[in-house]
ZAMARGU-4260 file (C-alpha; in steps of 0.2 Angstrom, whole numbers, plus 5000, padded with zeros to 4 digits):
<rodrens>
0) 4381/5932/5248 | 4394/5920/5242 | 4393/5908/5229 | 4399/5891/5231 | 4406/5881/5215
5) 4408/5864/5226 | 4391/5859/5227 | 4390/5840/5222 | 4374/5843/5213 | 4375/5839/5194
10) 4363/5842/5181 | 4356/5828/5171 | 4360/5830/5152 | 4345/5831/5143 | 4353/5824/5127
15) 4370/5818/5124 | 4385/5829/5116 | 4386/5822/5098 | 4401/5822/5087 | 4401/5835/5073
20) 4394/5829/5058 | 4400/5833/5040 | 4382/5839/5036 | 4380/5851/5051 | 4398/5857/5050
25) 4398/5861/5068 | 4412/5871/5074 | 4421/5865/5090 | 4428/5878/5102 | 4432/5873/5119
30) 4442/5876/5133 | 4448/5860/5144 | 4454/5855/5161 | 4443/5864/5172 | 4439/5849/5183
35) 4424/5855/5194 | 4407/5850/5200 | 4397/5867/5197 | 4382/5871/5204 | 4364/5870/5198
40) 4362/5878/5182 | 4346/5878/5170 | 4355/5876/5154 | 4356/5867/5138 | 4365/5876/5125
45) 4361/5863/5110 | 4372/5848/5110 | 4373/5842/5126 | 4373/5846/5145 | 4364/5860/5154
50) 4372/5877/5155 | 4386/5868/5165 | 4394/5866/5149 | 4386/5860/5133 | 4401/5855/5121
55) 4407/5869/5108 | 4398/5865/5094 | 4387/5874/5081 | 4369/5870/5086 | 4357/5864/5072
60) 4347/5877/5064 | 4330/5869/5069 | 4333/5870/5088 | 4318/5875/5096 | 4312/5887/5111
65) 4321/5904/5109 | 4326/5911/5125 | 4325/5928/5131 | 4337/5939/5141 | 4333/5952/5153
70) 4341/5969/5149 | 4344/5981/5164 | 4345/5999/5168 | 4328/6011/5167 | 4337/6021/5154
75) 4336/6007/5141 | 4325/6011/5125 | 4310/6003/5122 | 4312/5985/5111 | 4317/5990/5093
80) 4310/5982/5076 | 4322/5968/5068 | 4338/5968/5073 | 4342/5988/5072 | 4354/5992/5085
85) 4347/6003/5100 | 4364/6012/5099 | 4370/6021/5083 | 4383/6014/5076 | 4384/5998/5086
90) 4382/5979/5080 | 4369/5969/5084 | 4370/5949/5089 | 4355/5940/5088 | 4351/5921/5096
95) 4336/5915/5090 | 4337/5898/5100 | 4338/5908/5116 | 4327/5921/5112 | 4340/5936/5114
100) 4346/5951/5104 | 4360/5963/5110 | 4372/5977/5105 | 4390/5979/5107 | 4402/5994/5100
105) 4407/5995/5082 | 4422/5984/5075 | 4434/6002/5076 | 4432/6000/5096 | 4438/5983/5095
110) 4423/5973/5096 | 4421/5956/5085 | 4404/5948/5084 | 4405/5930/5081 | 4394/5918/5070
115) 4378/5916/5081 | 4380/5897/5080 | 4398/5898/5086 | 4400/5891/5104 | 4413/5894/5117
120) 4415/5882/5131 | 4425/5876/5146 | 4426/5857/5150 | 4432/5848/5165 | 4447/5836/5164
125) 4438/5823/5157 | 4432/5833/5143 | 4414/5835/5150 | 4406/5852/5146 | 4404/5863/5160
130) 4398/5881/5153 | 4395/5885/5135 | 4388/5901/5126 | 4382/5905/5108 | 4377/5920/5100
135) 4394/5928/5107 | 4405/5944/5104 | 4422/5948/5110 | 4432/5963/5116 | 4450/5966/5112
140) 4452/5947/5105 | 4470/5942/5107 | 4477/5956/5118 | 4485/5942/5130 | 4496/5927/5127
145) 4494/5922/5145 | 4477/5917/5155 | 4471/5914/5171 | 4466/5896/5165 | 4482/5890/5158
150) 4473/5874/5150 | 4460/5886/5140 | 4461/5886/5121 | 4453/5891/5105 | 4440/5904/5105
155) 4438/5904/5123 | 4456/5907/5128 | 4461/5921/5115 | 4465/5934/5128 | 4450/5946/5125
160) 4446/5958/5139 | 4427/5954/5138 | 4417/5941/5131 | 4398/5942/5129 | 4386/5928/5125
165) 4369/5919/5128 | 4366/5901/5135 | 4351/5891/5143 | 4338/5878/5139 | 4336/5868/5155
170) 4322/5867/5169 | 4331/5865/5185 | 4330/5877/5199 | 4323/5894/5201 | 4327/5910/5189
175) 4334/5918/5203 | 4347/5902/5206 | 4352/5902/5187 | 4356/5920/5187 | 4366/5917/5200
180) 4374/5902/5195 | 4377/5908/5177 | 4385/5924/5185 | 4396/5912/5197 | 4401/5898/5185
185) 4408/5910/5171 | 4418/5918/5183 | 4425/5901/5190 | 4429/5894/5174 | 4435/5909/5164
190) 4447/5916/5178 | 4456/5900/5184 | 4444/5885/5185 | 4449/5870/5196 | 4467/5871/5196
195) 4468/5889/5200 | 4452/5892/5208 | 4447/5912/5209 | 4440/5919/5222 | 4422/5922/5219
200) 4407/5933/5227 | 4389/5933/5218 | 4376/5946/5221 | 4358/5941/5226 | 4347/5941/5210
205) 4340/5956/5209 | 4322/5958/5197 | 4326/5963/5179 | 4313/5971/5170 | 4319/5979/5154
210) 4315/5979/5134 | 4302/5968/5136 | 4310/5956/5147 | 4304/5950/5165 | 4318/5940/5172
215) 4334/5943/5186 | 4351/5948/5185 | 4366/5944/5197 | 4384/5950/5198 | 4399/5939/5201
220) 4416/5948/5208 | 4431/5938/5204 | 4447/5940/5213 | 4460/5931/5199 | 4473/5920/5208
225) 4484/5914/5195 | 4493/5929/5186 | 4505/5922/5173 | 4509/5939/5166 | 4503/5958/5170
230) 4491/5957/5157 | 4481/5944/5166 | 4469/5954/5177 | 4469/5954/5195 | 4450/5956/5195
235) 4435/5951/5184 | 4416/5956/5184 | 4403/5946/5177 | 4384/5950/5174 | 4370/5937/5170
240) 4352/5941/5165 | 4340/5926/5166 | 4323/5924/5159 | 4310/5910/5160 | 4301/5905/5142
245) 4282/5900/5142 | 4288/5883/5140 | 4297/5883/5157 | 4315/5883/5149 | 4327/5895/5156
250) 4340/5906/5146 | 4354/5918/5152 | 4363/5932/5144 | 4382/5932/5151 | 4396/5946/5151
255) 4412/5942/5159 | 4425/5957/5158 | 4443/5959/5165 | 4445/5973/5176 | 4461/5983/5182
260) 4470/5981/5166 | 4472/5993/5152 | 4457/5996/5142 | 4446/5986/5154 | 4428/5990/5151
265) 4421/6002/5163 | 4404/5999/5174 | 4396/6011/5162 | 4401/6004/5147 | 4395/5987/5153
270) 4379/5995/5159 | 4376/6003/5140 | 4378/5985/5133 | 4367/5978/5146 | 4354/5991/5143
275) 4353/5984/5123 | 4348/5966/5128 | 4329/5963/5122 | 4321/5947/5116 | 4323/5943/5097
280) 4304/5944/5095 | 4303/5963/5102
</rodrens>
């Protein structure tokens, strides 16, 4: 099933994006110039527009309604206590606002866990946020000076081979729609945007019941059309996990990863990471 990025529907903002204050020492990390109206997505990652892209800021610590992500393989272990990693030697990332906890490989394997409040985002040509994630981690950051989206900058454009993070907070659409849209939207903006539109194929949303999460997952297969250098991948893959909280808000966990380049994550490696996704109260 194809995903379409040209839908005219744009979600209303739940609250305006505000400039960072000195007291909250918000961290700005954004990639601009995407310039595209994206499909429905029930997200509002503290600070502004729904998952179609709150500006990259550090959300206020008091943000409510933690969300949960859904984890995926039947081989996933039971929910752990606190923030102990499910895989020995791995690093744990927690984003309480979105009720997600997950693990990534050790620093020695070139994984970097960011401060949970640091946001990675892409905005359109007018500076309006399109997508945003917090509670993020990067794989092999800085490996490529070029990018499929040449207008990217900051944390979102450091040439990493994979990025993982959480998003959410909106109430629009179904959980299945949001699972598909998170996968499609991130694949679109991270691998070309409006100026160099990539090819996108998004799967149907499938149930995802792992580690105490009961939601949906979707996968986007991306064909990159703008390759200014060999280190820019010819292909990419995006996986999402979506869950609805009791308050009706929907939240997502997303991983997008280069494919077809040296050191790219394999499907088995991505599955292993997805199998660690669990709720923060697990």
